[in-house]
PyMOL commands that place a pseudoatom at each C-alpha (Angstrom):
pseudoatom trace, name=CA, resn=MET, resi=1, chain=A, elem=C, hetatm=0, pos=[-31.296, -39.557, 55.352]
pseudoatom trace, name=CA, resn=PHE, resi=2, chain=A, elem=C, hetatm=0, pos=[-32.304, -42.756, 53.595]
pseudoatom trace, name=CA, resn=PHE, resi=3, chain=A, elem=C, hetatm=0, pos=[-30.281, -45.777, 52.546]
pseudoatom trace, name=CA, resn=VAL, resi=4, chain=A, elem=C, hetatm=0, pos=[-30.911, -47.179, 49.064]
pseudoatom trace, name=CA, resn=THR, resi=5, chain=A, elem=C, hetatm=0, pos=[-30.420, -50.898, 48.528]
pseudoatom trace, name=CA, resn=GLY, resi=6, chain=A, elem=C, hetatm=0, pos=[-31.326, -53.266, 45.731]
pseudoatom trace, name=CA, resn=THR, resi=7, chain=A, elem=C, hetatm=0, pos=[-32.617, -56.800, 45.444]
pseudoatom trace, name=CA, resn=ASP, resi=8, chain=A, elem=C, hetatm=0, pos=[-29.386, -57.660, 43.627]
pseudoatom trace, name=CA, resn=THR, resi=9, chain=A, elem=C, hetatm=0, pos=[-26.461, -56.145, 41.759]
pseudoatom trace, name=CA, resn=ASP, resi=10, chain=A, elem=C, hetatm=0, pos=[-27.459, -53.961, 38.785]
pseudoatom trace, name=CA, resn=SER, resi=11, chain=A, elem=C, hetatm=0, pos=[-30.997, -53.500, 40.092]
pseudoatom trace, name=CA, resn=GLY, resi=12, chain=A, elem=C, hetatm=0, pos=[-30.915, -49.795, 39.185]
pseudoatom trace, name=CA, resn=LYS, resi=13, chain=A, elem=C, hetatm=0, pos=[-30.069, -48.334, 42.603]
pseudoatom trace, name=CA, resn=THR, resi=14, chain=A, elem=C, hetatm=0, pos=[-28.022, -45.482, 41.163]
pseudoatom trace, name=CA, resn=ALA, resi=15, chain=A, elem=C, hetatm=0, pos=[-30.576, -44.474, 38.537]
pseudoatom trace, name=CA, resn=VAL, resi=16, chain=A, elem=C, hetatm=0, pos=[-33.350, -44.416, 41.136]
pseudoatom trace, name=CA, resn=SER, resi=17, chain=A, elem=C, hetatm=0, pos=[-31.187, -42.627, 43.736]
pseudoatom trace, name=CA, resn=ALA, resi=18, chain=A, elem=C, hetatm=0, pos=[-30.160, -39.945, 41.245]
pseudoatom trace, name=CA, resn=ALA, resi=19, chain=A, elem=C, hetatm=0, pos=[-33.755, -39.537, 40.101]
pseudoatom trace, name=CA, resn=LEU, resi=20, chain=A, elem=C, hetatm=0, pos=[-35.003, -39.105, 43.676]
pseudoatom trace, name=CA, resn=LEU, resi=21, chain=A, elem=C, hetatm=0, pos=[-32.313, -36.483, 44.291]
pseudoatom trace, name=CA, resn=HIS, resi=22, chain=A, elem=C, hetatm=0, pos=[-33.264, -34.791, 41.009]
pseudoatom trace, name=CA, resn=LYS, resi=23, chain=A, elem=C, hetatm=0, pos=[-36.931, -34.645, 41.963]
pseudoatom trace, name=CA, resn=ALA, resi=24, chain=A, elem=C, hetatm=0, pos=[-36.201, -33.311, 45.453]
pseudoatom trace, name=CA, resn=ARG, resi=25, chain=A, elem=C, hetatm=0, pos=[-33.893, -30.641, 44.024]
pseudoatom trace, name=CA, resn=THR, resi=26, chain=A, elem=C, hetatm=0, pos=[-35.832, -29.495, 40.950]
pseudoatom trace, name=CA, resn=PHE, resi=27, chain=A, elem=C, hetatm=0, pos=[-39.448, -29.962, 42.038]
pseudoatom trace, name=CA, resn=HIS, resi=28, chain=A, elem=C, hetatm=0, pos=[-39.196, -29.243, 45.760]
pseudoatom trace, name=CA, resn=GLY, resi=29, chain=A, elem=C, hetatm=0, pos=[-36.223, -26.869, 45.919]
pseudoatom trace, name=CA, resn=MET, resi=30, chain=A, elem=C, hetatm=0, pos=[-34.508, -29.031, 48.509]
pseudoatom trace, name=CA, resn=ARG, resi=31, chain=A, elem=C, hetatm=0, pos=[-30.811, -29.121, 49.346]
pseudoatom trace, name=CA, resn=THR, resi=32, chain=A, elem=C, hetatm=0, pos=[-29.802, -32.580, 48.194]
pseudoatom trace, name=CA, resn=LEU, resi=33, chain=A, elem=C, hetatm=0, pos=[-26.845, -34.843, 48.847]
pseudoatom trace, name=CA, resn=GLY, resi=34, chain=A, elem=C, hetatm=0, pos=[-26.103, -38.317, 47.534]
pseudoatom trace, name=CA, resn=ILE, resi=35, chain=A, elem=C, hetatm=0, pos=[-23.204, -40.432, 48.747]
pseudoatom trace, name=CA, resn=LYS, resi=36, chain=A, elem=C, hetatm=0, pos=[-21.852, -43.908, 47.969]
pseudoatom trace, name=CA, resn=PRO, resi=37, chain=A, elem=C, hetatm=0, pos=[-19.359, -44.946, 50.652]
pseudoatom trace, name=CA, resn=VAL, resi=38, chain=A, elem=C, hetatm=0, pos=[-18.032, -48.077, 48.939]
pseudoatom trace, name=CA, resn=ALA, resi=39, chain=A, elem=C, hetatm=0, pos=[-17.592, -48.726, 45.219]
pseudoatom trace, name=CA, resn=SER, resi=40, chain=A, elem=C, hetatm=0, pos=[-15.611, -51.137, 43.081]
pseudoatom trace, name=CA, resn=GLY, resi=41, chain=A, elem=C, hetatm=0, pos=[-15.202, -51.052, 39.326]
pseudoatom trace, name=CA, resn=CYS, resi=42, chain=A, elem=C, hetatm=0, pos=[-13.751, -47.533, 39.440]
pseudoatom trace, name=CA, resn=GLU, resi=43, chain=A, elem=C, hetatm=0, pos=[-11.793, -45.866, 36.639]
pseudoatom trace, name=CA, resn=ARG, resi=44, chain=A, elem=C, hetatm=0, pos=[-8.305, -44.487, 37.120]
pseudoatom trace, name=CA, resn=THR, resi=45, chain=A, elem=C, hetatm=0, pos=[-8.167, -40.776, 36.218]
pseudoatom trace, name=CA, resn=ALA, resi=46, chain=A, elem=C, hetatm=0, pos=[-5.745, -37.897, 36.659]
pseudoatom trace, name=CA, resn=ASP, resi=47, chain=A, elem=C, hetatm=0, pos=[-7.631, -37.063, 39.862]
pseudoatom trace, name=CA, resn=GLY, resi=48, chain=A, elem=C, hetatm=0, pos=[-7.551, -40.605, 41.197]
pseudoatom trace, name=CA, resn=LEU, resi=49, chain=A, elem=C, hetatm=0, pos=[-10.044, -43.457, 41.111]
pseudoatom trace, name=CA, resn=ARG, resi=50, chain=A, elem=C, hetatm=0, pos=[-13.536, -42.380, 40.125]
pseudoatom trace, name=CA, resn=ASN, resi=51, chain=A, elem=C, hetatm=0, pos=[-16.819, -44.311, 40.159]
pseudoatom trace, name=CA, resn=SER, resi=52, chain=A, elem=C, hetatm=0, pos=[-19.491, -43.431, 37.608]
pseudoatom trace, name=CA, resn=ASP, resi=53, chain=A, elem=C, hetatm=0, pos=[-22.321, -44.133, 40.066]
pseudoatom trace, name=CA, resn=ALA, resi=54, chain=A, elem=C, hetatm=0, pos=[-20.859, -41.759, 42.653]
pseudoatom trace, name=CA, resn=GLN, resi=55, chain=A, elem=C, hetatm=0, pos=[-20.321, -39.117, 39.976]
pseudoatom trace, name=CA, resn=LEU, resi=56, chain=A, elem=C, hetatm=0, pos=[-23.969, -39.382, 38.899]
pseudoatom trace, name=CA, resn=LEU, resi=57, chain=A, elem=C, hetatm=0, pos=[-25.071, -38.854, 42.495]
pseudoatom trace, name=CA, resn=MET, resi=58, chain=A, elem=C, hetatm=0, pos=[-22.776, -35.823, 42.707]
pseudoatom trace, name=CA, resn=SER, resi=59, chain=A, elem=C, hetatm=0, pos=[-24.344, -34.346, 39.574]
pseudoatom trace, name=CA, resn=GLU, resi=60, chain=A, elem=C, hetatm=0, pos=[-27.773, -34.400, 41.247]
pseudoatom trace, name=CA, resn=SER, resi=61, chain=A, elem=C, hetatm=0, pos=[-26.542, -33.091, 44.622]
pseudoatom trace, name=CA, resn=SER, resi=62, chain=A, elem=C, hetatm=0, pos=[-26.972, -29.395, 45.277]
pseudoatom trace, name=CA, resn=LEU, resi=63, chain=A, elem=C, hetatm=0, pos=[-24.458, -29.619, 48.145]
pseudoatom trace, name=CA, resn=GLN, resi=64, chain=A, elem=C, hetatm=0, pos=[-21.019, -29.963, 46.595]
pseudoatom trace, name=CA, resn=LEU, resi=65, chain=A, elem=C, hetatm=0, pos=[-18.454, -32.023, 48.499]
pseudoatom trace, name=CA, resn=ASP, resi=66, chain=A, elem=C, hetatm=0, pos=[-15.025, -33.228, 47.454]
pseudoatom trace, name=CA, resn=TYR, resi=67, chain=A, elem=C, hetatm=0, pos=[-15.179, -36.581, 45.718]
pseudoatom trace, name=CA, resn=ASP, resi=68, chain=A, elem=C, hetatm=0, pos=[-13.524, -38.467, 48.580]
pseudoatom trace, name=CA, resn=ARG, resi=69, chain=A, elem=C, hetatm=0, pos=[-16.318, -37.322, 50.907]
pseudoatom trace, name=CA, resn=ILE, resi=70, chain=A, elem=C, hetatm=0, pos=[-18.919, -38.758, 48.539]
pseudoatom trace, name=CA, resn=ASN, resi=71, chain=A, elem=C, hetatm=0, pos=[-17.101, -42.010, 47.789]
pseudoatom trace, name=CA, resn=PRO, resi=72, chain=A, elem=C, hetatm=0, pos=[-14.343, -42.540, 50.363]
pseudoatom trace, name=CA, resn=PHE, resi=73, chain=A, elem=C, hetatm=0, pos=[-13.620, -46.188, 49.535]
pseudoatom trace, name=CA, resn=THR, resi=74, chain=A, elem=C, hetatm=0, pos=[-12.846, -46.769, 45.848]
pseudoatom trace, name=CA, resn=PHE, resi=75, chain=A, elem=C, hetatm=0, pos=[-11.478, -49.889, 44.201]
pseudoatom trace, name=CA, resn=GLU, resi=76, chain=A, elem=C, hetatm=0, pos=[-10.463, -50.328, 40.583]
pseudoatom trace, name=CA, resn=PRO, resi=77, chain=A, elem=C, hetatm=0, pos=[-11.308, -54.014, 39.991]
pseudoatom trace, name=CA, resn=ALA, resi=78, chain=A, elem=C, hetatm=0, pos=[-14.978, -54.749, 39.306]
pseudoatom trace, name=CA, resn=ILE, resi=79, chain=A, elem=C, hetatm=0, pos=[-15.084, -57.407, 42.026]
pseudoatom trace, name=CA, resn=ALA, resi=80, chain=A, elem=C, hetatm=0, pos=[-16.629, -57.772, 45.474]
pseudoatom trace, name=CA, resn=PRO, resi=81, chain=A, elem=C, hetatm=0, pos=[-15.442, -54.774, 47.541]
pseudoatom trace, name=CA, resn=HIS, resi=82, chain=A, elem=C, hetatm=0, pos=[-14.269, -56.887, 50.481]
pseudoatom trace, name=CA, resn=VAL, resi=83, chain=A, elem=C, hetatm=0, pos=[-12.036, -58.900, 48.149]
pseudoatom trace, name=CA, resn=ALA, resi=84, chain=A, elem=C, hetatm=0, pos=[-10.654, -55.731, 46.544]
pseudoatom trace, name=CA, resn=ALA, resi=85, chain=A, elem=C, hetatm=0, pos=[-10.117, -54.190, 49.988]
pseudoatom trace, name=CA, resn=GLU, resi=86, chain=A, elem=C, hetatm=0, pos=[-8.222, -57.242, 51.206]
pseudoatom trace, name=CA, resn=ASP, resi=87, chain=A, elem=C, hetatm=0, pos=[-6.018, -57.173, 48.100]
pseudoatom trace, name=CA, resn=SER, resi=88, chain=A, elem=C, hetatm=0, pos=[-5.298, -53.479, 48.724]
pseudoatom trace, name=CA, resn=GLY, resi=89, chain=A, elem=C, hetatm=0, pos=[-4.807, -53.790, 52.471]
pseudoatom trace, name=CA, resn=ILE, resi=90, chain=A, elem=C, hetatm=0, pos=[-7.617, -51.291, 53.138]
pseudoatom trace, name=CA, resn=ASP, resi=91, chain=A, elem=C, hetatm=0, pos=[-9.940, -51.469, 56.144]
pseudoatom trace, name=CA, resn=ILE, resi=92, chain=A, elem=C, hetatm=0, pos=[-13.597, -51.222, 55.114]
pseudoatom trace, name=CA, resn=SER, resi=93, chain=A, elem=C, hetatm=0, pos=[-15.069, -52.351, 58.404]
pseudoatom trace, name=CA, resn=PRO, resi=94, chain=A, elem=C, hetatm=0, pos=[-18.335, -50.696, 59.469]
pseudoatom trace, name=CA, resn=GLU, resi=95, chain=A, elem=C, hetatm=0, pos=[-16.330, -48.588, 61.924]
pseudoatom trace, name=CA, resn=ALA, resi=96, chain=A, elem=C, hetatm=0, pos=[-13.979, -47.378, 59.184]
pseudoatom trace, name=CA, resn=ILE, resi=97, chain=A, elem=C, hetatm=0, pos=[-16.909, -46.470, 56.933]
pseudoatom trace, name=CA, resn=LEU, resi=98, chain=A, elem=C, hetatm=0, pos=[-18.717, -44.630, 59.723]
pseudoatom trace, name=CA, resn=SER, resi=99, chain=A, elem=C, hetatm=0, pos=[-15.603, -42.625, 60.552]
pseudoatom trace, name=CA, resn=SER, resi=100, chain=A, elem=C, hetatm=0, pos=[-15.343, -41.520, 56.907]
pseudoatom trace, name=CA, resn=LEU, resi=101, chain=A, elem=C, hetatm=0, pos=[-18.828, -40.015, 56.759]
pseudoatom trace, name=CA, resn=ASP, resi=102, chain=A, elem=C, hetatm=0, pos=[-19.333, -36.237, 56.901]
pseudoatom trace, name=CA, resn=PHE, resi=103, chain=A, elem=C, hetatm=0, pos=[-22.220, -35.963, 59.349]
pseudoatom trace, name=CA, resn=THR, resi=104, chain=A, elem=C, hetatm=0, pos=[-22.045, -32.162, 59.337]
pseudoatom trace, name=CA, resn=GLN, resi=105, chain=A, elem=C, hetatm=0, pos=[-23.013, -32.085, 55.660]
pseudoatom trace, name=CA, resn=PHE, resi=106, chain=A, elem=C, hetatm=0, pos=[-25.731, -34.684, 56.203]
pseudoatom trace, name=CA, resn=SER, resi=107, chain=A, elem=C, hetatm=0, pos=[-27.408, -32.388, 58.700]
pseudoatom trace, name=CA, resn=VAL, resi=108, chain=A, elem=C, hetatm=0, pos=[-27.309, -29.490, 56.228]
pseudoatom trace, name=CA, resn=ALA, resi=109, chain=A, elem=C, hetatm=0, pos=[-29.067, -31.458, 53.479]
pseudoatom trace, name=CA, resn=ASP, resi=110, chain=A, elem=C, hetatm=0, pos=[-32.847, -31.423, 53.289]
pseudoatom trace, name=CA, resn=PHE, resi=111, chain=A, elem=C, hetatm=0, pos=[-32.820, -34.709, 51.396]
pseudoatom trace, name=CA, resn=CYS, resi=112, chain=A, elem=C, hetatm=0, pos=[-29.873, -37.092, 51.720]
pseudoatom trace, name=CA, resn=LEU, resi=113, chain=A, elem=C, hetatm=0, pos=[-29.409, -40.553, 50.228]
pseudoatom trace, name=CA, resn=MET, resi=114, chain=A, elem=C, hetatm=0, pos=[-26.710, -43.116, 50.889]
pseudoatom trace, name=CA, resn=GLU, resi=115, chain=A, elem=C, hetatm=0, pos=[-26.454, -45.696, 48.128]
pseudoatom trace, name=CA, resn=GLY, resi=116, chain=A, elem=C, hetatm=0, pos=[-25.222, -49.163, 48.921]
pseudoatom trace, name=CA, resn=ALA, resi=117, chain=A, elem=C, hetatm=0, pos=[-23.286, -51.578, 46.739]
pseudoatom trace, name=CA, resn=GLY, resi=118, chain=A, elem=C, hetatm=0, pos=[-24.801, -54.857, 45.662]
pseudoatom trace, name=CA, resn=GLY, resi=119, chain=A, elem=C, hetatm=0, pos=[-27.620, -56.019, 47.939]
pseudoatom trace, name=CA, resn=TRP, resi=120, chain=A, elem=C, hetatm=0, pos=[-28.503, -55.595, 51.587]
pseudoatom trace, name=CA, resn=ARG, resi=121, chain=A, elem=C, hetatm=0, pos=[-25.928, -58.071, 52.942]
pseudoatom trace, name=CA, resn=LEU, resi=122, chain=A, elem=C, hetatm=0, pos=[-22.893, -56.680, 51.129]
pseudoatom trace, name=CA, resn=PRO, resi=123, chain=A, elem=C, hetatm=0, pos=[-19.870, -58.339, 52.808]
pseudoatom trace, name=CA, resn=LEU, resi=124, chain=A, elem=C, hetatm=0, pos=[-17.122, -56.107, 54.210]
pseudoatom trace, name=CA, resn=GLY, resi=125, chain=A, elem=C, hetatm=0, pos=[-14.893, -58.990, 55.320]
pseudoatom trace, name=CA, resn=ASP, resi=126, chain=A, elem=C, hetatm=0, pos=[-14.479, -60.767, 58.676]
pseudoatom trace, name=CA, resn=ASN, resi=127, chain=A, elem=C, hetatm=0, pos=[-18.200, -61.609, 58.713]
pseudoatom trace, name=CA, resn=ARG, resi=128, chain=A, elem=C, hetatm=0, pos=[-19.140, -57.922, 58.766]
pseudoatom trace, name=CA, resn=TYR, resi=129, chain=A, elem=C, hetatm=0, pos=[-21.672, -56.282, 56.434]
pseudoatom trace, name=CA, resn=LEU, resi=130, chain=A, elem=C, hetatm=0, pos=[-22.574, -52.867, 55.046]
pseudoatom trace, name=CA, resn=SER, resi=131, chain=A, elem=C, hetatm=0, pos=[-25.993, -53.284, 56.631]
pseudoatom trace, name=CA, resn=GLU, resi=132, chain=A, elem=C, hetatm=0, pos=[-24.253, -52.784, 60.000]
pseudoatom trace, name=CA, resn=VAL, resi=133, chain=A, elem=C, hetatm=0, pos=[-23.462, -49.201, 58.968]
pseudoatom trace, name=CA, resn=VAL, resi=134, chain=A, elem=C, hetatm=0, pos=[-27.149, -48.579, 58.242]
pseudoatom trace, name=CA, resn=SER, resi=135, chain=A, elem=C, hetatm=0, pos=[-28.143, -50.151, 61.554]
pseudoatom trace, name=CA, resn=ALA, resi=136, chain=A, elem=C, hetatm=0, pos=[-25.657, -47.966, 63.424]
pseudoatom trace, name=CA, resn=LEU, resi=137, chain=A, elem=C, hetatm=0, pos=[-27.176, -44.878, 61.801]
pseudoatom trace, name=CA, resn=GLY, resi=138, chain=A, elem=C, hetatm=0, pos=[-30.737, -46.115, 62.375]
pseudoatom trace, name=CA, resn=ILE, resi=139, chain=A, elem=C, hetatm=0, pos=[-31.958, -44.798, 59.022]
pseudoatom trace, name=CA, resn=SER, resi=140, chain=A, elem=C, hetatm=0, pos=[-34.849, -46.073, 56.939]
pseudoatom trace, name=CA, resn=VAL, resi=141, chain=A, elem=C, hetatm=0, pos=[-34.278, -48.020, 53.742]
pseudoatom trace, name=CA, resn=ILE, resi=142, chain=A, elem=C, hetatm=0, pos=[-35.522, -47.697, 50.165]
pseudoatom trace, name=CA, resn=ILE, resi=143, chain=A, elem=C, hetatm=0, pos=[-35.565, -50.964, 48.198]
pseudoatom trace, name=CA, resn=VAL, resi=144, chain=A, elem=C, hetatm=0, pos=[-35.090, -50.975, 44.426]
pseudoatom trace, name=CA, resn=VAL, resi=145, chain=A, elem=C, hetatm=0, pos=[-36.663, -54.164, 43.081]
pseudoatom trace, name=CA, resn=ASN, resi=146, chain=A, elem=C, hetatm=0, pos=[-35.217, -55.531, 39.849]
pseudoatom trace, name=CA, resn=MET, resi=147, chain=A, elem=C, hetatm=0, pos=[-38.390, -56.628, 38.056]
pseudoatom trace, name=CA, resn=ARG, resi=148, chain=A, elem=C, hetatm=0, pos=[-37.370, -59.944, 36.578]
pseudoatom trace, name=CA, resn=LEU, resi=149, chain=A, elem=C, hetatm=0, pos=[-37.983, -63.625, 37.288]
pseudoatom trace, name=CA, resn=GLY, resi=150, chain=A, elem=C, hetatm=0, pos=[-37.344, -64.165, 41.004]
pseudoatom trace, name=CA, resn=ALA, resi=151, chain=A, elem=C, hetatm=0, pos=[-38.150, -60.567, 41.935]
pseudoatom trace, name=CA, resn=LEU, resi=152, chain=A, elem=C, hetatm=0, pos=[-40.834, -61.446, 44.467]
pseudoatom trace, name=CA, resn=ASN, resi=153, chain=A, elem=C, hetatm=0, pos=[-38.584, -63.775, 46.434]
pseudoatom trace, name=CA, resn=HIS, resi=154, chain=A, elem=C, hetatm=0, pos=[-35.639, -61.345, 46.330]
pseudoatom trace, name=CA, resn=ALA, resi=155, chain=A, elem=C, hetatm=0, pos=[-37.795, -58.390, 47.343]
pseudoatom trace, name=CA, resn=LEU, resi=156, chain=A, elem=C, hetatm=0, pos=[-39.456, -60.146, 50.262]
pseudoatom trace, name=CA, resn=LEU, resi=157, chain=A, elem=C, hetatm=0, pos=[-36.178, -61.621, 51.549]
pseudoatom trace, name=CA, resn=THR, resi=158, chain=A, elem=C, hetatm=0, pos=[-34.567, -58.182, 51.386]
pseudoatom trace, name=CA, resn=ARG, resi=159, chain=A, elem=C, hetatm=0, pos=[-37.508, -56.596, 53.207]
pseudoatom trace, name=CA, resn=ASP, resi=160, chain=A, elem=C, hetatm=0, pos=[-37.489, -59.297, 55.892]
pseudoatom trace, name=CA, resn=ALA, resi=161, chain=A, elem=C, hetatm=0, pos=[-33.737, -58.906, 56.474]
pseudoatom trace, name=CA, resn=ILE, resi=162, chain=A, elem=C, hetatm=0, pos=[-34.114, -55.134, 56.870]
pseudoatom trace, name=CA, resn=LEU, resi=163, chain=A, elem=C, hetatm=0, pos=[-36.984, -55.539, 59.335]
pseudoatom trace, name=CA, resn=ALA, resi=164, chain=A, elem=C, hetatm=0, pos=[-35.056, -58.228, 61.229]
pseudoatom trace, name=CA, resn=ASP, resi=165, chain=A, elem=C, hetatm=0, pos=[-32.247, -55.695, 61.654]
pseudoatom trace, name=CA, resn=GLY, resi=166, chain=A, elem=C, hetatm=0, pos=[-34.720, -53.397, 63.413]
pseudoatom trace, name=CA, resn=LEU, resi=167, chain=A, elem=C, hetatm=0, pos=[-34.982, -50.875, 60.575]
pseudoatom trace, name=CA, resn=GLN, resi=168, chain=A, elem=C, hetatm=0, pos=[-37.936, -49.532, 58.628]
pseudoatom trace, name=CA, resn=VAL, resi=169, chain=A, elem=C, hetatm=0, pos=[-38.595, -49.780, 54.900]
pseudoatom trace, name=CA, resn=ALA, resi=170, chain=A, elem=C, hetatm=0, pos=[-39.376, -46.224, 53.808]
pseudoatom trace, name=CA, resn=GLY, resi=171, chain=A, elem=C, hetatm=0, pos=[-40.570, -47.374, 50.398]
pseudoatom trace, name=CA, resn=TRP, resi=172, chain=A, elem=C, hetatm=0, pos=[-39.796, -49.463, 47.349]
pseudoatom trace, name=CA, resn=VAL, resi=173, chain=A, elem=C, hetatm=0, pos=[-39.482, -48.976, 43.604]
pseudoatom trace, name=CA, resn=ALA, resi=174, chain=A, elem=C, hetatm=0, pos=[-40.296, -51.451, 40.840]
pseudoatom trace, name=CA, resn=ASN, resi=175, chain=A, elem=C, hetatm=0, pos=[-37.498, -50.989, 38.310]
pseudoatom trace, name=CA, resn=ASN, resi=176, chain=A, elem=C, hetatm=0, pos=[-37.374, -52.570, 34.861]
pseudoatom trace, name=CA, resn=THR, resi=177, chain=A, elem=C, hetatm=0, pos=[-33.762, -53.088, 33.841]
pseudoatom trace, name=CA, resn=GLY, resi=178, chain=A, elem=C, hetatm=0, pos=[-34.539, -55.057, 30.693]
pseudoatom trace, name=CA, resn=PRO, resi=179, chain=A, elem=C, hetatm=0, pos=[-37.351, -56.464, 28.578]
pseudoatom trace, name=CA, resn=GLN, resi=180, chain=A, elem=C, hetatm=0, pos=[-40.503, -56.925, 30.617]
pseudoatom trace, name=CA, resn=MET, resi=181, chain=A, elem=C, hetatm=0, pos=[-40.839, -60.157, 32.605]
pseudoatom trace, name=CA, resn=GLN, resi=182, chain=A, elem=C, hetatm=0, pos=[-43.648, -62.587, 31.779]
pseudoatom trace, name=CA, resn=ARG, resi=183, chain=A, elem=C, hetatm=0, pos=[-46.917, -61.898, 33.633]
pseudoatom trace, name=CA, resn=TYR, resi=184, chain=A, elem=C, hetatm=0, pos=[-45.451, -58.598, 34.746]
pseudoatom trace, name=CA, resn=GLN, resi=185, chain=A, elem=C, hetatm=0, pos=[-48.680, -56.977, 35.941]
pseudoatom trace, name=CA, resn=GLU, resi=186, chain=A, elem=C, hetatm=0, pos=[-49.659, -59.991, 38.039]
pseudoatom trace, name=CA, resn=ASN, resi=187, chain=A, elem=C, hetatm=0, pos=[-46.227, -59.984, 39.678]
pseudoatom trace, name=CA, resn=LEU, resi=188, chain=A, elem=C, hetatm=0, pos=[-46.401, -56.245, 40.350]
pseudoatom trace, name=CA, resn=ILE, resi=189, chain=A, elem=C, hetatm=0, pos=[-49.864, -56.564, 41.899]
pseudoatom trace, name=CA, resn=SER, resi=190, chain=A, elem=C, hetatm=0, pos=[-48.607, -59.398, 44.119]
pseudoatom trace, name=CA, resn=LEU, resi=191, chain=A, elem=C, hetatm=0, pos=[-45.627, -57.327, 45.246]
pseudoatom trace, name=CA, resn=LYS, resi=192, chain=A, elem=C, hetatm=0, pos=[-47.825, -54.365, 46.100]
pseudoatom trace, name=CA, resn=GLU, resi=193, chain=A, elem=C, hetatm=0, pos=[-49.963, -56.646, 48.260]
pseudoatom trace, name=CA, resn=MET, resi=194, chain=A, elem=C, hetatm=0, pos=[-47.038, -58.337, 50.014]
pseudoatom trace, name=CA, resn=MET, resi=195, chain=A, elem=C, hetatm=0, pos=[-44.412, -55.639, 50.523]
pseudoatom trace, name=CA, resn=ALA, resi=196, chain=A, elem=C, hetatm=0, pos=[-46.406, -53.731, 53.165]
pseudoatom trace, name=CA, resn=ALA, resi=197, chain=A, elem=C, hetatm=0, pos=[-44.382, -50.560, 52.522]
pseudoatom trace, name=CA, resn=PRO, resi=198, chain=A, elem=C, hetatm=0, pos=[-45.031, -47.346, 50.544]
pseudoatom trace, name=CA, resn=PHE, resi=199, chain=A, elem=C, hetatm=0, pos=[-44.829, -47.803, 46.770]
pseudoatom trace, name=CA, resn=LEU, resi=200, chain=A, elem=C, hetatm=0, pos=[-42.630, -45.065, 45.300]
pseudoatom trace, name=CA, resn=GLY, resi=201, chain=A, elem=C, hetatm=0, pos=[-43.156, -45.830, 41.643]
pseudoatom trace, name=CA, resn=GLU, resi=202, chain=A, elem=C, hetatm=0, pos=[-42.759, -48.112, 38.661]
pseudoatom trace, name=CA, resn=VAL, resi=203, chain=A, elem=C, hetatm=0, pos=[-39.906, -47.286, 36.296]
pseudoatom trace, name=CA, resn=PRO, resi=204, chain=A, elem=C, hetatm=0, pos=[-40.262, -48.806, 32.809]
pseudoatom trace, name=CA, resn=TYR, resi=205, chain=A, elem=C, hetatm=0, pos=[-37.352, -49.980, 30.703]
pseudoatom trace, name=CA, resn=LEU, resi=206, chain=A, elem=C, hetatm=0, pos=[-36.119, -46.777, 29.076]
pseudoatom trace, name=CA, resn=GLU, resi=207, chain=A, elem=C, hetatm=0, pos=[-34.267, -46.964, 25.772]
pseudoatom trace, name=CA, resn=ASP, resi=208, chain=A, elem=C, hetatm=0, pos=[-33.557, -43.225, 26.100]
pseudoatom trace, name=CA, resn=PHE, resi=209, chain=A, elem=C, hetatm=0, pos=[-32.251, -43.079, 29.665]
pseudoatom trace, name=CA, resn=SER, resi=210, chain=A, elem=C, hetatm=0, pos=[-31.923, -39.851, 31.580]
pseudoatom trace, name=CA, resn=VAL, resi=211, chain=A, elem=C, hetatm=0, pos=[-32.224, -39.053, 35.264]
pseudoatom trace, name=CA, resn=ALA, resi=212, chain=A, elem=C, hetatm=0, pos=[-35.050, -36.614, 34.503]
pseudoatom trace, name=CA, resn=ASN, resi=213, chain=A, elem=C, hetatm=0, pos=[-36.948, -39.336, 32.623]
pseudoatom trace, name=CA, resn=VAL, resi=214, chain=A, elem=C, hetatm=0, pos=[-36.671, -41.750, 35.546]
pseudoatom trace, name=CA, resn=ALA, resi=215, chain=A, elem=C, hetatm=0, pos=[-37.773, -39.032, 37.986]
pseudoatom trace, name=CA, resn=GLU, resi=216, chain=A, elem=C, hetatm=0, pos=[-41.087, -38.689, 36.151]
pseudoatom trace, name=CA, resn=TYR, resi=217, chain=A, elem=C, hetatm=0, pos=[-42.096, -42.157, 37.342]
pseudoatom trace, name=CA, resn=LEU, resi=218, chain=A, elem=C, hetatm=0, pos=[-41.239, -41.674, 41.023]
pseudoatom trace, name=CA, resn=ASP, resi=219, chain=A, elem=C, hetatm=0, pos=[-43.359, -40.372, 43.879]
pseudoatom trace, name=CA, resn=LEU, resi=220, chain=A, elem=C, hetatm=0, pos=[-41.368, -38.521, 46.527]
pseudoatom trace, name=CA, resn=ALA, resi=221, chain=A, elem=C, hetatm=0, pos=[-44.356, -37.779, 48.771]
pseudoatom trace, name=CA, resn=PRO, resi=222, chain=A, elem=C, hetatm=0, pos=[-44.140, -40.902, 51.044]
pseudoatom trace, name=CA, resn=LEU, resi=223, chain=A, elem=C, hetatm=0, pos=[-40.478, -40.111, 51.774]
pseudoatom trace, name=CA, resn=LEU, resi=224, chain=A, elem=C, hetatm=0, pos=[-41.173, -36.467, 52.588]
pseudoatom trace, name=CA, resn=THR, resi=225, chain=A, elem=C, hetatm=0, pos=[-44.010, -37.536, 54.870]
pseudoatom trace, name=CA, resn=SER, resi=226, chain=A, elem=C, hetatm=0, pos=[-41.736, -39.992, 56.674]
pseudoatom trace, name=CA, resn=LYS, resi=227, chain=A, elem=C, hetatm=0, pos=[-39.204, -37.178, 57.251]
pseudoatom trace, name=CA, resn=ALA, resi=228, chain=A, elem=C, hetatm=0, pos=[-41.791, -34.950, 58.897]
for i in range(1, 228): cmd.bond("trace and resi %d" % i, "trace and resi %d" % (i + 1))
show_as sticks, trace
zoom trace
């Protein structure tokens, strides 16, 4: 299992996570599973609250679980999850999140991703953070870097926080979520030199987005090697 975090909100974590699952499933024939324990900004449906990111992960998972096993903590307002949880009177402490996870299914999957919300230090309330869940599981982390002004600082701070928590960075992705930043190539070269972690790919800004298109730009090999 790997945890996918971003350098900030809307860094492209879901697109990259879904694309990695897609590549593992279609190119390597692996049993895949993607989960997103906490999500806000969910839509109310006849089946309950649903999050589009979690649903995209489900569409690229070959192991089919009920929605509430993929995304156990859902909140309708598009606000910080700990604020939404407090408003709803719901416990999203690290212990509550860990108790909601289906470890039996994780062990069945050949390739399993857990997608975070926001960045590495997502607050859960009471000075607790989602990163504590990752630390408790002891899993390696994939960083999705939003390639825009400030990316180098955000990427290195995220990496340093992960390492300070005693975890490994399994790899990182350079993701373009909008028009290309100035001096893009120089910034990318600098990141490759400084990140000191496997480079999983460079995803360009895609006018015609699809999970399959994103998957073409990603290299799964460093992750499969780290699993061995």
